[in-house]
N, C-alpha and C positions, 0 to 999 in steps of 0.2 A: 223166683220165676215171675216173669211179667206176662200177663195175658193182654193182648192187644185186640180190641174189637172195633171194627170200622163199619159204620152203617152208610150205605150209598143208595141213592134213589136215581134211577136212570130214566131217560126218555124211553118210551115204549119201543120205538124203532131201534134203540141202541142196545137192548138186552142181549141179543145174540152176539153182537160185536164184543161186548164186555166178557161174555162167557169165553169167546175165542181168545181174547187177550189173557184172561186168567189161565186158561188151559195151556197156552204157549209159554207162560211165565212162571207157573207154579213150581216147577223143579228148580229154576234159578233162584227163586225166593227161598225155597226150603233149603237150598245149599248155602245160604248165607250163614256166616259164623254166628252161632248162638240160637238159630231158629230150630226149635224142637218139634213144631207142629204147625200145620197150615190147613185151613179148610175154608170153603165158600158155602154160604147158606143163602137160600132164597125164601122169602116170605111166602107162605102157602096161600094167603088171601090177596096179597098185593105183589104180583110177580115182577114188578119193577124195582122192588126193594131187596137189596142184598146186604149181607154182612160177611166180612172176612174175620176170621178168628184165628189168632196165631199165638204160640207160646215162644217166649224168648228167655234165654238164660239170665240176662240182665238188661237193664234199661240202656246201657251203653251199646249192646248188640243191636237193639232196635234202632238207636240213633245212627249207628254205623250203616245199617241197612238203608235208612232214610237218606243218607248221604251218598249212597252207592250209585254206580252206573245202572244197576238193575232197576232200582226205584226211579232213577232219572229217565229211564226209557218207558217204564210201565205207567207211572202216575200221570204224566201229561196226556197220554192217549186215553186213559180211563177218565180223567177229569173232564175231558171234552165231551163226554157222553152223559154227564149228570143233568138231571132235571131239577135237582135241589142241592143245597150245600151238604157235604158229607159231615158226619159226626164221628168222633173217635174217642176211645177211652183206653188208657193204659192202666191196668189193674194188677195189684199184687195178689197172687194166689196163695191163700193161707191154708186151705184144707183141700185135699184131693180125695174124692170118693171113688172107690173102685167097684 
């Protein structure tokens, strides 16, 4: 299992637009082959900072998504709203706590 965490900092005036993009795209992202989970998190003290958190069956599934038309339509619109460079991590999940 691959856990993908992406940190994004938006221009204050772009926060609502990002939320709308995410809301309109989340089901298409979740429908991608190998995507088992997707969520969006907002920092409680810095409301312009968001994280997306997703689980992928394998790194190949994540790469396929990044090469998909869904990503190709979502990422450019999201990227235009950034106030700072995004950061991303792909992590192996070794232990799952229930």
